[in-house]
C-alpha positions as CSV (number, residue, x, y, z in Angstrom):
1,M,5.4,-7.0,7.2
2,K,3.2,-5.1,9.5
3,I,3.5,-1.4,10.2
4,N,1.8,0.2,13.2
5,L,0.8,3.9,13.1
6,L,0.4,5.3,16.6
7,Y,-0.9,8.6,18.0
8,R,2.0,10.3,19.8
9,D,1.0,13.9,20.3
10,E,-0.6,16.8,18.4
11,K,2.5,17.1,16.1
12,T,3.7,13.5,15.5
13,I,2.6,10.0,14.5
14,G,4.7,7.0,15.6
15,V,5.6,4.4,13.1
16,R,6.6,1.0,14.4
17,L,8.1,-1.3,11.8
18,E,7.9,-5.1,12.3
19,R,11.4,-5.4,11.0
20,Y,14.3,-2.9,10.9
21,G,16.5,-4.1,8.1
22,V,18.1,-1.7,5.6
23,K,15.4,-2.3,3.0
24,E,12.6,-1.9,5.6
25,R,14.0,1.5,6.6
26,E,14.0,2.9,3.1
27,G,10.4,4.1,3.1
28,I,10.5,5.8,6.5
29,R,13.8,7.5,5.7
30,S,12.2,9.1,2.6
31,I,9.8,11.2,4.8
32,P,11.0,14.7,5.6
33,S,11.2,15.5,9.3
34,R,11.1,11.8,10.4
35,K,13.0,11.1,13.6
36,W,14.2,7.9,15.3
37,V,13.4,7.5,19.0
38,P,15.8,4.8,20.1
39,D,14.4,4.3,23.6
40,E,11.0,3.4,22.1
41,K,12.3,1.8,18.9
42,I,9.9,3.9,17.0
43,W,10.1,6.5,14.2
44,T,8.1,9.7,14.4
45,I,6.6,11.5,11.4
46,P,4.6,14.7,11.1
47,Y,1.0,14.4,12.2
48,S,-0.4,14.7,8.7
49,I,-1.9,12.6,5.9
50,S,0.7,13.8,3.5
51,A,3.4,12.2,5.6
52,V,1.6,8.9,5.6
53,E,0.8,9.1,1.9
54,S,4.4,9.9,1.0
55,E,5.1,8.2,-2.4
56,S,8.4,6.8,-1.2
57,M,6.8,5.3,1.9
58,L,4.0,3.8,-0.1
59,E,6.3,2.3,-2.7
60,A,8.6,0.8,-0.1
61,Y,5.8,-0.6,1.9
62,R,3.3,-1.4,-0.9
63,N,2.9,-5.1,0.2
64,C,2.7,-4.3,3.9
65,K,-0.3,-4.2,6.2
66,F,-0.8,-1.0,8.1
67,E,-2.6,-0.8,11.4
68,C,-3.6,2.3,13.4
69,D,-4.0,2.5,17.1
70,E,-7.5,3.4,18.5
71,R,-6.7,7.1,19.3
72,L,-5.3,7.7,15.7
73,N,-8.4,6.1,14.3
74,K,-10.6,8.5,16.3
75,E,-8.6,11.6,15.7
76,L,-7.8,11.1,12.0
77,P,-10.5,8.7,10.6
78,F,-9.5,9.6,7.0
79,I,-6.1,7.9,7.5
80,R,-8.0,4.6,8.4
81,E,-10.3,5.1,5.4
82,W,-7.4,5.8,3.1
83,L,-5.5,2.7,4.3
84,D,-8.7,0.6,3.9
85,R,-9.1,1.9,0.3
86,R,-5.4,1.2,-0.4
87,D,-5.8,-2.4,1.0
88,T,-8.9,-3.0,-1.0
89,Q,-7.2,-1.8,-4.2
90,A,-4.1,-3.9,-3.5
91,N,-6.2,-7.0,-2.9
92,A,-8.5,-6.5,-6.0
93,V,-7.9,-9.2,-8.6
94,P,-8.2,-7.7,-12.1
95,S,-10.5,-9.5,-14.5
96,S,-9.0,-11.4,-17.4
97,S,-9.9,-8.6,-19.8
98,E,-8.2,-6.0,-17.5
99,R,-5.1,-8.2,-17.5
100,G,-5.3,-8.4,-21.3
101,E,-6.1,-12.1,-21.4
102,W,-8.4,-13.8,-23.8
103,N,-11.4,-15.8,-22.4
104,P,-12.1,-19.2,-24.0
105,D,-14.9,-17.9,-26.2
106,Q,-12.6,-15.2,-27.6
107,R,-9.9,-17.7,-28.3
108,Q,-12.4,-20.0,-30.1
109,D,-13.8,-17.1,-32.2
110,I,-10.3,-16.0,-33.2
111,G,-9.1,-19.6,-33.8
112,G,-12.2,-20.5,-35.9
113,K,-11.9,-17.4,-38.0
114,G,-8.3,-18.0,-38.6
115,L,-9.0,-21.6,-39.7
116,Q,-11.7,-20.6,-42.0
117,Q,-9.5,-18.0,-43.7
118,Q,-6.8,-20.6,-44.3
119,D,-9.3,-23.0,-45.8
120,D,-10.6,-20.5,-48.4
């Protein structure tokens, strides 16, 4: 799902969710001071990085793609940088050792040692 962050005014950021099901609304509802603007079909949150970084919002939208409008990118470049870092970390594939997996050489070493010990 895609989530658009939009500059609204000096106090609020608009959040437009691609879908508005019960599960999709959980993250936005976890943010204090959020408001629904029915005429625009948009949520507003406080104009701050802490509102965007809210743990509940991140957890609920961890697999979503965030996009910022041009004005928000200019006014708060750290939000774009933070989102880029988040996307990079989410897309990083851990190495086999980071996942706790054995590479073929390690398997061979362990297997060979185990066989030798059994033969003795």
